[in-house]
C-alpha positions as CSV (number, residue, x, y, z in Angstrom):
1,M,136.3,171.8,-6.3
2,K,135.2,171.5,-2.6
3,K,131.6,172.0,-1.5
4,E,132.6,175.2,0.3
5,Q,134.1,176.7,-2.8
6,L,131.2,175.7,-4.9
7,T,128.8,177.3,-2.4
8,E,130.8,180.5,-2.4
9,T,130.6,180.6,-6.2
10,F,126.9,179.9,-6.2
11,I,126.2,182.8,-3.8
12,S,128.4,185.1,-5.7
13,L,126.3,184.3,-8.8
14,Y,122.8,184.2,-7.3
15,G,123.1,186.0,-4.0
16,E,122.0,185.1,-0.5
17,H,118.6,183.5,0.0
18,E,116.8,181.7,2.9
19,D,116.0,178.6,0.8
20,E,118.3,175.7,1.2
21,I,121.1,175.0,-1.3
22,Y,121.3,171.3,-2.2
23,L,124.3,169.5,-3.7
24,F,124.1,166.4,-5.9
25,F,126.6,164.4,-8.0
26,S,126.5,162.0,-11.0
27,P,129.6,160.3,-12.4
28,G,131.0,159.9,-15.8
29,R,131.6,156.3,-17.0
30,V,134.1,154.2,-18.8
31,N,133.0,151.1,-20.8
32,L,135.4,148.2,-20.5
33,I,133.9,146.2,-23.4
34,G,130.7,146.1,-25.4
35,E,131.0,149.2,-27.7
36,H,128.2,150.5,-30.0
37,T,126.1,147.5,-28.9
38,D,123.8,149.4,-26.5
39,Y,121.5,150.9,-29.2
40,N,121.5,147.6,-31.0
41,G,120.0,145.8,-28.0
42,G,123.2,144.2,-26.9
43,Y,125.4,143.7,-23.9
44,V,127.7,146.3,-22.3
45,F,130.1,146.4,-19.4
46,P,130.6,149.9,-18.1
47,C,131.5,151.3,-14.6
48,A,130.9,154.6,-13.0
49,L,134.0,156.8,-12.3
50,S,134.9,158.8,-9.3
51,F,134.7,162.0,-11.3
52,G,131.6,163.5,-12.8
53,T,129.2,166.5,-12.5
54,Y,128.3,168.3,-9.3
55,L,125.1,170.4,-9.2
56,L,124.1,173.0,-6.6
57,A,120.4,173.8,-6.7
58,R,118.2,176.2,-4.8
59,K,114.6,177.3,-5.3
60,N,114.3,181.0,-6.3
61,Q,110.6,181.6,-5.9
62,S,110.2,182.6,-9.6
63,R,109.2,181.0,-12.9
64,Q,112.7,181.0,-14.2
65,V,115.3,178.2,-14.1
66,R,118.7,179.9,-14.2
67,F,121.8,177.9,-15.4
68,A,125.5,178.5,-14.8
69,T,128.6,176.4,-14.8
70,T,132.2,176.7,-13.5
71,N,133.4,175.1,-16.7
72,F,132.3,177.7,-19.3
73,D,131.4,181.4,-19.3
74,H,128.1,180.8,-21.0
75,R,125.0,181.2,-18.7
76,G,121.3,181.3,-19.5
77,E,117.8,180.7,-18.2
78,V,114.5,179.3,-19.3
79,N,111.0,180.5,-18.5
80,L,108.8,177.7,-17.1
81,D,105.7,179.2,-18.7
82,T,106.9,179.0,-22.3
83,P,108.1,176.2,-24.6
84,F,111.8,175.3,-24.3
85,E,114.0,175.9,-27.3
86,K,117.2,174.1,-28.2
87,E,120.1,176.6,-28.1
88,G,122.6,175.7,-30.8
89,K,125.3,173.5,-29.4
90,S,125.1,174.9,-25.9
91,W,125.9,172.7,-22.9
92,M,122.5,173.9,-21.5
93,N,120.6,171.7,-24.0
94,Y,121.4,168.6,-21.8
95,P,119.7,169.8,-18.6
96,V,117.0,171.7,-20.5
97,G,116.2,168.5,-22.3
98,V,115.7,166.8,-19.0
99,L,113.3,169.5,-17.8
100,N,111.5,169.2,-21.1
101,E,111.0,165.4,-20.6
102,L,109.8,166.0,-17.0
103,R,107.3,168.6,-18.4
104,K,105.9,166.0,-20.8
105,T,105.0,163.8,-17.7
106,A,103.0,166.7,-16.2
107,R,105.4,167.0,-13.3
108,E,105.6,170.6,-12.0
109,I,109.0,172.2,-11.7
110,E,109.4,175.5,-9.8
111,G,112.0,178.2,-10.4
112,L,115.5,177.2,-9.5
113,D,119.0,178.6,-9.5
114,L,121.5,175.9,-10.8
115,L,125.3,175.8,-10.7
116,Y,127.0,172.9,-12.5
117,S,130.6,171.9,-12.0
118,G,132.2,169.0,-13.9
119,D,135.6,167.4,-13.5
120,I,135.2,165.1,-16.5
121,P,137.4,166.2,-19.4
122,N,134.9,167.8,-21.8
123,G,134.6,165.9,-25.1
124,A,136.7,163.0,-23.9
125,G,134.0,160.4,-24.4
126,L,133.6,159.6,-20.7
127,S,129.9,160.7,-20.7
128,S,130.0,164.2,-19.4
129,S,126.6,164.7,-21.2
130,A,125.0,161.7,-19.4
131,S,126.3,162.9,-16.1
132,I,124.8,166.3,-16.6
133,E,121.5,164.8,-17.6
134,M,121.4,162.3,-14.7
135,V,122.4,164.9,-12.0
136,T,119.7,167.2,-13.3
137,A,117.0,164.4,-13.3
138,F,118.2,163.2,-9.8
139,T,118.1,166.7,-8.4
140,M,114.6,167.5,-9.8
141,N,113.3,164.2,-8.5
142,H,114.7,164.9,-5.0
143,I,113.8,168.6,-4.6
144,F,110.2,168.3,-6.0
145,G,109.5,164.8,-4.6
146,F,108.5,163.2,-7.9
147,G,109.0,159.7,-6.6
148,L,110.7,158.4,-9.8
149,D,113.0,155.4,-9.3
150,R,116.5,155.4,-10.7
151,M,115.6,153.4,-13.8
152,E,112.9,155.9,-14.7
153,L,115.4,158.7,-14.3
154,V,117.9,156.8,-16.5
155,K,115.2,156.4,-19.3
156,L,114.1,160.0,-19.0
157,S,117.7,161.2,-19.4
158,Q,118.3,159.1,-22.4
159,K,115.1,160.5,-24.0
160,A,116.3,164.0,-23.3
161,E,119.5,163.3,-25.3
162,N,117.7,161.5,-28.1
163,I,114.8,163.9,-28.6
164,F,115.9,167.4,-27.4
165,V,119.7,167.2,-28.0
166,G,119.3,165.0,-31.1
167,V,121.9,162.3,-30.4
168,N,120.5,158.8,-30.9
169,C,122.5,157.3,-28.0
170,G,121.7,154.0,-26.4
171,I,121.0,153.8,-22.7
172,M,124.4,152.7,-21.4
173,D,125.8,156.1,-20.5
174,Q,122.9,157.3,-18.4
175,F,122.5,153.8,-16.9
176,A,126.1,153.7,-15.7
177,S,125.9,157.2,-14.3
178,G,122.7,156.5,-12.4
179,M,123.2,152.9,-11.3
180,G,126.9,152.6,-10.7
181,A,128.4,151.1,-7.5
182,A,131.9,151.6,-6.1
183,G,134.2,148.7,-7.0
184,H,131.8,147.2,-9.5
185,A,131.1,147.2,-13.2
186,L,127.6,146.8,-14.6
187,F,126.8,143.9,-16.9
188,L,123.7,145.2,-18.7
189,N,121.5,143.7,-21.3
190,C,120.4,146.9,-23.2
191,D,117.3,145.1,-24.7
192,T,115.7,143.9,-21.5
193,L,117.6,146.3,-19.0
194,D,118.4,143.2,-16.9
195,Y,121.7,143.9,-15.2
196,E,124.2,142.6,-12.7
197,R,126.7,144.4,-10.6
198,I,130.0,142.5,-10.9
199,P,132.9,143.1,-8.6
200,L,136.0,144.2,-10.4
201,N,138.7,142.0,-8.8
202,L,141.8,143.4,-10.6
203,E,144.3,142.5,-7.9
204,G,147.7,144.0,-8.8
205,M,146.2,145.8,-11.8
206,K,144.8,149.2,-12.5
207,I,142.4,150.7,-15.1
208,V,144.2,153.5,-16.9
209,I,142.2,155.9,-19.1
210,A,144.1,157.9,-21.8
211,N,142.6,160.9,-23.4
212,T,143.7,161.6,-27.0
213,N,142.8,165.3,-26.5
214,K,141.3,165.2,-30.0
215,R,138.1,167.1,-29.8
216,R,134.9,165.7,-31.2
217,G,131.2,166.3,-30.7
218,L,128.8,163.3,-30.8
219,A,125.9,165.1,-32.5
220,D,128.0,166.2,-35.5
221,S,130.2,163.0,-35.7
222,K,129.3,159.9,-37.6
223,Y,127.5,158.4,-34.6
224,N,124.0,158.8,-35.9
225,E,125.1,157.5,-39.2
226,R,126.3,154.3,-37.6
227,R,123.0,153.8,-35.9
228,A,121.1,154.2,-39.2
229,Q,123.5,151.7,-40.9
230,C,122.7,149.1,-38.2
231,E,119.0,149.7,-38.6
232,S,119.3,149.2,-42.4
233,A,121.2,145.9,-41.8
234,V,118.3,144.7,-39.5
235,E,115.8,145.4,-42.3
236,A,117.9,143.3,-44.7
237,L,118.3,140.4,-42.2
238,R,114.6,140.3,-41.5
239,T,114.0,138.6,-44.8
240,G,115.8,135.6,-43.2
241,K,114.7,135.9,-39.6
242,N,112.2,138.1,-37.9
243,I,114.5,140.2,-35.5
244,R,114.0,143.6,-33.8
245,N,117.7,144.3,-33.4
246,L,121.1,142.9,-34.4
247,S,121.8,141.5,-31.0
248,E,119.1,138.9,-31.3
249,L,121.4,137.0,-33.7
250,T,124.0,134.6,-32.6
251,L,127.4,134.6,-34.4
252,D,126.5,131.4,-36.2
253,E,123.1,132.8,-37.3
254,F,124.8,135.9,-38.6
255,N,127.3,133.9,-40.6
256,K,124.5,132.1,-42.3
257,L,122.4,135.2,-43.0
258,S,125.0,137.9,-43.6
259,H,124.7,137.5,-47.4
260,L,121.2,139.1,-47.1
261,I,122.9,142.4,-46.3
262,T,123.9,143.5,-49.9
263,D,125.7,146.7,-48.8
264,E,129.2,145.7,-47.8
265,V,129.6,148.6,-45.4
266,E,126.4,147.7,-43.6
267,R,127.5,144.1,-43.4
268,K,130.7,145.2,-41.7
269,R,128.8,147.3,-39.2
270,A,126.5,144.4,-38.3
271,R,129.5,142.0,-38.0
272,H,131.1,144.3,-35.4
273,V,127.9,144.5,-33.3
274,I,127.3,140.7,-33.3
275,T,131.0,139.7,-32.7
276,E,131.2,142.4,-30.0
277,N,128.2,141.0,-28.2
278,N,129.8,137.6,-28.3
279,R,133.1,139.1,-27.0
280,T,131.3,140.8,-24.1
281,L,129.6,137.6,-23.0
282,T,132.9,135.7,-23.2
283,A,134.7,138.5,-21.4
284,I,132.3,138.3,-18.4
285,E,132.8,134.6,-18.2
286,A,136.6,135.2,-18.1
287,L,136.3,137.8,-15.4
288,N,134.0,135.6,-13.3
289,R,136.7,132.8,-13.3
290,G,139.4,135.3,-12.5
291,D,141.1,135.1,-16.0
292,V,142.0,138.8,-16.5
293,E,144.5,137.9,-19.2
294,S,141.7,136.5,-21.4
295,F,139.6,139.6,-20.6
296,G,142.4,141.8,-21.8
297,H,142.8,139.8,-25.0
298,L,139.1,140.3,-25.7
299,M,139.5,144.1,-25.1
300,N,142.2,144.0,-27.9
301,Q,139.9,142.2,-30.3
302,S,137.1,144.7,-29.5
303,H,139.3,147.6,-30.5
304,D,140.4,145.9,-33.7
305,S,136.8,145.3,-34.7
306,L,135.9,148.9,-33.9
307,R,138.8,150.0,-36.1
308,D,138.2,147.6,-39.1
309,D,134.5,146.8,-39.1
310,Y,132.8,149.8,-37.4
311,E,135.5,152.3,-38.4
312,V,135.1,154.7,-35.4
313,T,138.7,154.9,-34.1
314,G,141.0,157.1,-36.2
315,K,144.7,157.8,-36.0
316,E,144.8,159.2,-32.5
317,L,142.9,156.3,-30.8
318,D,144.8,153.7,-32.8
319,T,148.1,155.3,-31.9
320,L,147.4,155.2,-28.2
321,V,146.3,151.6,-28.4
322,E,149.4,150.6,-30.4
323,E,151.7,152.3,-28.0
324,A,149.9,150.7,-25.0
325,R,150.2,147.2,-26.5
326,K,154.0,147.7,-26.8
327,M,154.2,147.8,-23.0
328,E,155.0,144.6,-21.2
329,G,152.6,145.5,-18.3
330,T,149.5,146.0,-20.5
331,I,146.9,143.3,-20.2
332,G,144.5,144.8,-22.8
333,S,143.8,148.2,-24.4
334,R,140.9,149.6,-26.5
335,M,139.0,152.7,-27.4
336,T,136.1,153.5,-25.2
337,G,133.0,155.5,-25.9
338,A,131.6,156.6,-29.3
339,G,135.1,157.0,-30.8
340,F,136.2,159.6,-33.4
341,G,138.6,160.9,-30.7
342,G,138.0,160.6,-26.9
343,C,139.7,158.0,-24.8
344,T,141.2,154.6,-24.5
345,V,140.9,152.3,-21.6
346,S,143.7,149.9,-20.6
347,I,144.2,147.3,-17.9
348,V,147.8,147.7,-16.7
349,R,149.8,145.9,-14.1
350,E,150.1,148.1,-11.0
351,D,153.9,148.1,-11.0
352,A,154.0,149.2,-14.7
353,V,151.5,152.1,-14.5
354,E,154.2,154.8,-14.1
355,S,156.2,153.6,-17.0
356,F,153.0,153.0,-19.0
357,I,152.0,156.7,-18.6
358,R,155.4,158.0,-19.4
359,E,156.3,155.8,-22.4
360,V,152.8,155.7,-24.0
361,G,152.6,159.4,-23.6
362,T,156.0,160.0,-25.2
363,G,155.2,157.6,-28.1
364,Y,151.8,159.2,-28.7
365,N,153.2,162.7,-28.7
366,K,156.0,161.8,-31.2
367,R,153.6,160.2,-33.6
368,T,150.7,162.7,-33.4
369,G,152.0,165.9,-32.0
370,L,149.3,165.8,-29.3
371,K,149.7,165.4,-25.6
372,A,147.6,162.7,-24.0
373,D,146.3,163.0,-20.5
374,F,146.1,159.9,-18.3
375,Y,143.8,159.0,-15.4
376,V,144.2,156.0,-13.1
377,A,140.5,155.2,-12.7
378,E,138.7,154.8,-9.4
379,I,135.3,153.1,-9.7
380,G,132.7,155.1,-7.9
381,D,129.0,155.3,-7.1
382,G,126.1,156.4,-9.2
383,S,123.9,159.5,-8.8
384,K,123.7,160.7,-5.2
385,Q,123.1,163.7,-2.9
386,I,126.2,165.1,-1.1
387,V,125.3,166.2,2.4
């Protein structure tokens, strides 16, 4: 939706007013490798996408913040003089959670009219929630001159999702949305938050995202359960080595200490995290030397580990990956995001993209009865104001 159309919609909702209407944008993300490692202090390799969430904002000279979106009929408001309450499973919990975190820092927000418009497929696992949080934080910071840097906005948005929404996500999604750069992926150490922007030189290849169109919600999926299992595994491993998180262990150390985890399921969860960390480091080395074939092979291994050890894929994701791997032009394919539905990401030779979309889509539909949607990804910038 263009700026003019969004402005028209905004005025039709909130009326004419002399105060300036601002427009901001924060992208969704796709993670190329390093899945379910972020909340375990590990390495991830996401990139910001060219689609995300737009936010029009205008001061309204009141003590109300009013929320609307072009994506759903549901609208609402909060009073700045009363405590904020979580509202069921409403989309508003994400921006209200950000306002709640800002309130805790004693930063004063004034009344606003807000209109959100997202072009990320809802529930696809491409971080629509993080993009809503980040665009809200970025907007508040700009309009009210809070002076927070991007990293502070990223951390604040993650807290909003952890505490107010109740999803124990790691920092990757908010980080990619806030810190992304066109043409680059982000190699991030989620323990130290050290990061490097790495150019994605995929000459003659494209990143293709496939949406299973199987709906799933993070908060009521098994996501929080996986995090708890990893924390339990850390407790068991501490009897052999004093660690804060799973990613402090090398693969060799884990192989020597894994017997300390007596629960077989927790051992599998830990094995995924530690092998995935190792794969991510190896994948970055491959990309840096221009070996995209090896990078693709590691993507395949990542999916298999998420399927067998972490058990977060399911029939739909596995089917899309299996159909993708049948194609001659596929370099690598894996699920991306939390799992339990959502999307796959594949690296595909440019001259095979058309046939990939057609044939993978046909095979997936035959096997599941669902229609997949495909997006040839463009790598975009992080949070920004649109003038």
